[in-house]
N, C-alpha and C positions, 0 to 999 in steps of 0.2 A: 504493500500500500504506500509505504514511504517513497519507494523508487518511482512508482507511477505518479505520485504527487510532484516529485522533483522534475520528472520529464514534462509534466503538464505545465509547470511554471516556466521551464525553459522554452517550451513551444510558444506560450503566450508572450514571453519576452521577445523572442525572435520575430513573432508576428507583429508586435507593436513597433519594433525598429523598422521592419519592412514597410509598414503603413506610413510611418513618418517620412521615410525616404521617398516613397511614392508621392506623398503630399508636397515635399520640397521640390521634387522634379517638376511636378505640375505647376507650382507657383513660379518656378524659374522659367518654364516654357511660356506661361502667360505674360510674364514681365517682358519677354522678348518678342511677343506677338505684335500683331497690328494694332492691338488696343493701346500700346504705348504711343504717346504723342510724338510726332516727328519734331526734330529740332527746328527752331526758328531760322529762317533764311534772312539774313540781315545784309541789305545792300549798303553801298557806300553812303548814299543819301540818308538812309535810315540810321546808320551808325553815327552820322553827323548829328542827327536829331537827338539820339539817345545819349550822346556825349555830354549834352547839357541837361536834357529833360529826364534822363534816367539815373541821375546821380543820387538824388535824395527827395524826400517829401512826396507830394502827390505824383510827381513825374515818375518816381521809382515804382509806385503802385501801378500807374497807367502802363508803363513800359512792361512790367511783369504780366499784366493782363493781356497785353498784345502778344508777348512772347509765347503765351500758352494758347493763343487763338489759332483757328484754321487759317486766317489771313497770314499770320506769320509763317506757318508751315508752307503756304503757297507763294511766299515771297512778296506779299502785298504789304508795303511798309507805310510809314507816316506820310510821306510826301504824295504817295499814290492817292490817298483819300483827301488830304488837306490842301493839295495844290489848287491855287486859284488861277483862273484864266484872266487875260487882259479884259478890263471893263467890268469885272466883278466888283460890285459896290462894297462887298465885305472883304476884299482882298487887300493885303498890305505886304510890303517888303520885309523879309525876315531872314537875315543872314544869307543873302544871296538868292533866296527863293521868294516867290509871291505866293502866300498861303492865305487860307481862310480858316477862322476858328470853327465855324459851324459846318459840319459835313451834312449835306442835304440829300434828299432822294435823287436829285440830278447828278450829284457826285457818285452816288452808289450805282446809278444807271450805267456808268461807264463799263462796269462788269456785269451788272445785274439788271439789264434793260427790261427783260420780261417781268421780273418781280416789281420793278419800279412802275412800269406801265400799268400793271394790274392794280397796284396800290393807288396810283393817282386816280384811277377810275372807281375806287371803292368808297363806301360810306365812311370808312375811317378817315380818309383824306379830307372829307368835307366836315369833319367834327368841329372845326373852327367856326362853322356857320352858326354855332350856338349864340354868337354875339348878339343876334337879333331876337333871341327866344325869350320866353317868359322866365326861364332859368336865369338868364343874364340880367333881366330886369330886377330879379331878386338880389343878385350879387352886386349890381352896380348902384341901385337906388335904395332898396329896402334894407339890405344887410350892410351895404357899404356906401361909398360916396365917390363919385368920379373925379372930384376936384381935390381930394385929400392929398396933401403933400405934393403940390405942383402937378396934379393930374394923375397921381397914382391911384390905383383902385385895389387895395390889398385883398379884399374879399374875392375878387375875380382873379387877380394875378396869382395869388397863392392857393386858390381853390379851383374854380372851374377850368381856368386856362391850363393848369398843370396836366389835366387829362385831355381836354379838348384842343389845346394849342393856343398860343398867342400869335399876334402879328409882330414878328421880330423887328426891332428898330435900333438904329445906332444913336448914341449920344451925339448931339451937335452943338456947336457954339452959337453965339448970337448971329453970326453971319451965315449959318446953315452948313458949316463945314464939319465933317466928322471929327470927333475928338479922339486923340491917341494918348496913350500913357508915355512915360519916359523911355520905354523900350520900343515905341513906335507901333504898339498893338492897338488896333481899333477897339473902342469901348462901347459896349452894348447898353441900351437903356434898361435899367433894372426893373422897370415896369413890365418889360416884355421878355427878359432873359435873366437867369437860366430858365429854360423851358424845353421839355421833350414831349409836349403834347402831341398826340397822334395826328391832329389836324392842323399843326403849326403852319403859319404862312411865313415862308422863308424869304430872305432878301433877294434871292435869285428867282423868285416867283413860284417855286415848287411848293407843294403842299405836303406836310407831314414830317415825321421824324422816324427814321428806321430804328434809331436807338431807343425809341419808346418800347419796343418789344425785344430787340436784340441786345440792348445794353452795351454801350461802349465801355472799354475798348476790346472786350473779348468777343463781341458779336457772336454769341453762342446760339446755335440751333437748339441745343438741349434746354437752355433756359426758356426760349420762346415757346417750347412745346409743353411747358408745365403750367397747370391751371393758375398757380399763384401769380404768374406773370400777367395774365389777363385780369386777375382779381384786384390788382392795384387800382384799376379804374372801374371795372364792372362789379361794383359792390354797393351796398348801402340801401337806403329805404326806397329808392325809386327804380333801381335796376340791380337787384341783389343776385346777379348770376353766379358769383363765386359761392355765396351762401347756399343757393339752390343746388349747385353742383355738389357741394360737400354733403348735402342731405341726401342726394340721389344715390341709387345703387352704383352708378358710374363713379362718383366721387369716393364712395366707400371702398370700391374695388381698387381704385388708384392708390389710396393711402395704404391699403393692405399689401399691395403687390408692386409698390413703386420701384423696388430694386429690380423687378423683372421687365421694366418698361423699355430698356435698351435705348435710352434717350439720345445717345450720341450716334446712333446708326444713320447711314445715308442710303437711300432717301427716306427711311422711316415709314415703310408701308404697313398699314394696319393689316393684321392677319398673316404677315410675312416676317417683318422685323420685330413685331410685338403683338401680343394678344391678351395681355393681362387686364387692360382697361382702356377706355378712351379718355382723352383730355379735350379741352376746348379746341385745341389745334386739330386733333383727330377729326372732329366733326366738321369744323368750319374751314380748314385750310389744308391739312396735310394729305399726303397721297394715299390712294387706295390702289388695288390691282388694276382698276379701270380708269382712274383719274390722276392727273398730275397734281403737284402742290399748286395752290392758288393763293395769291395775296389780295384777291377780290373777295373781301370778307362776306359779301352778300350772295355769292354764287351758289350757295346751298340753302338760302333762307327763302321760304315761300310767303310767310306773313310778316308784315311790319308791326311790331308789338309796342312801338314807342308812342304813337299819337293818341288822341282822345278816343278815337274809334279806329280799330284795326282794319287795314285793307291788305289785299294781296300785294306783295312787294312791287310787282311790276306796275300796278296802278299808280302807286306813289311816285315811282320813277318816271312814268310817262307824263304825269302832271308836272314833275320837276323840269323835264326837258322841254315841254310845251311852254312853260312859263319863261324859260330861258331863251325860247325861240330857236332851239337847236333840234336837229333830227336825232332820232334814236341812234346811239353809237353802234358801230359795226360789232356784230357778235352779241347783241342785246339778248339777254336771257329772259324768257317768260317765267312766271311763277311755277308753271308745271315743270319746266326744265330744271329750275332751281330745286324744286322738291325731288325730282328724280335724282339729282346729284347727291342730295342728302340721304335719300333712301339707299343709294348705292353704298354709302358709308355704313348705314344701319345694318344692311344685309350681310356685311362682313362678319357680324356676330349673331344676328337674329334672322329667323326665317321670314319669308315674305308675308305670310299671314299675320305674324306678330307685328311687323312694321306697318302693314296696311291698317290693322285695327288700332294701333297707336295713333295714326294720323286721323282716323275717324274721331277718336276721343279728343285729340288736339283741336280739330276743326270745330267740333261741337262746343268745346269750352270757349273758344274765341267768339263764336257766333252767339253763345249765351250772353257773354259779357257785352258784346255789341248791342244786341237787341233788347236786353233787359235793363241795362244801366247806361252803356256808352252813348247810344243814340238819343234816348229820351232825356238824359241829363244835359247833353249838349244842346238839344233843341230848346229846352226850358231856359238854360243859361243864356243862350243867344237872344231869346225873346226878352228876357229881363233887360238885356243891354239895349235892344232896339226900341223898347218902350220907355226907357229911361228909369226903370225900377232899380237899376244899379248904375253907378257912375261910370264914366269913361276912364277914370284914374285906376291904374292897375293896383290891385291888392288893397284898396282902401275899404272894401266891403267884406264883411265876414264871409259871405257866401262865395266870394272869389277864392278864399283860402280853402273853404270846404270843398268846392268843386275841384280845385287843384289837387288836393289830397286824394279825392275820389278816383281821378283818372291817372294822375302822374305818379302817385305812390301805390295805393292799394290796387288800382286797376292794372298797372304794369306788373305788380308782383304776382297777381293771379295768372296773368297771361304768360309771363316768363316761367312761372312755376310749372304750368302744364307743358310748356314747350320743352322743359329740361327734366321732366319726371321728378319734380319736387312736390309731393302731395301736401306737405304742411304749408308751403308757400302758396300753393294753389288754393287751399282751403282757409286756414286760420289767419295767415298773413295776407291773404288775397281776398277770396270771395266773401268771407265773413266780414272783413273790414269794409269792403265795398258796400255790402248790404247795410251794415250799421251806419256808415256815413250817409248813404242815400236816404234811408227811412228816418233815422233819428236826428240828422242834422240838416241835410240838403232840403228835404221836403218841408220841415217846420220853418226853416229860414225863408223859403219861397213864400209860404203862407204869411209870414210876418211882413215881408216886403209888399205883398198884395194888400194887406190890412192897412198899412201906413202910407200907401202910395198917393202922391198928389195927382198923378195921371190915372183917373178912374177908368177911362176907356182902356188904357194899357193894362191896368190891373185886371180888368174883366177878361181881357184876351189871355193873359197868363193863367188866370184861374181856369179858363176853359181848357187850355192845354194840359194843365196839371190834372184836372178831372179826367181828361181823355186817357192820360198815361195811367193814373191810379186805377181806373176802371177796366184796364186791359187785362187779358188773361194772366199775365205774369205778375201783376201787382194787385189784383182785386182782393187777395187774401188780406191785405193791409186795411181794407175797408170792411172786413168781415163778410166778404162775398165769395168765399171759396166754395167750389163745387161740392154739394152735399155728399155725393158718393166718394169723392176723393177724401173728404174730411172723415167720413165713416171708416175708410180703410186705414187712414193714419191713426185714428183713435184706437182701432183694433190692434194695430202694430204697437202702439204705445202701451196698451194694456199687457200685451204679451211680453214686452220688454221689462215692464215693472215686475210681472210675475216671475220672470227669470231670476231676478235678484231679490225676491222676497223670501227665499228659503235659506 
């Protein structure tokens, strides 16, 4: 027995040594594989830049980020991105080269033309158009002040514009000449810079900031593929996409299997390079076996969920181009084509029946919001304005705040919730809040405005519309006019529910 025991211990010892050896060989092989990043290719020009900017401080950090980037591995250096052309308003002489501080989509387009063209045509690129929206009225007038500190607007500059983008401007002297520091570097107006908003208007006329998603100076694909990257802007009470994603089965799977996502792979095709979970990029931008990567963020979106009443996305775009007096661009996608693009992504993980049924649920939810709350509330709100029962001043009436919350916050949450499979955001953060806001605040406030109106004829018109809405099939319960048979069934279900928990 003793001899057998000794042999057993020796066998286990040799087996352990062998396993450790195998593990070490495996690790050694992986370290020398293609997963190891290639060494940075540093040209003479780049070496000249690094000789000053790479010595210490922020320059050292920036240089290190660049050295670890794919740009560095491909030999794309500082001057390749920062070189300014003759006539560039933001260009200045710097140690023998004319450079620009801000790298714009036009600069990136020298190598990434397809990506730049797609982005310039996208809704992201037009994010700076918020300047004329109700959101910006809030930031410029109600929350802030446009003439604060010589025309600065901190609420917008440090808030809205950091996601949507500023209109970049240079500091100028009294004669209108650009101001430079002691090193000859052009100085930017701090009201507009720093800013990496996705719809930034650049000095060269281009729209957007590639570093909004790709983060200078590493310009990492893996970073842009992660949901947190999108979540820095797509979050909060009016568009909580990151919160909805985190609640969804997709977000739960991503957090559980993040290490299996193969985020550095090229071209990162769902179902081939990874299958653990989808991210925002997976659904909206990244490649499938049937589609290439796209930087046109709306190419797979069929509904527009932003406005007071949702429309199919091509309806809104057709209105936009008609208003601009421009023909539809070449390659214009209908909502059906956009939906087919998204369904192609979905069917990499789900069968066709599952995907088709999801879209039925999605459409039903959007149509319910539109017909029950979106359209009636908008019609009443507009009539209050045309009859003078509310003023023309933005947000000076309580009902304006109530209506804004109804569509801009709760209404969007419900719609985005269903689009991204977030049931709690569809229901409790969405539909419930919409209903409460409509019945308990909006309707009573309309009645108060009718009661105290100086324009009696206008008040009568609003009352007639309110009566029409509340007596419709979807709202008549509020007046105690619910169908008796439907009420009978609900009472029976309620009784059964109570009995279930009475034991």
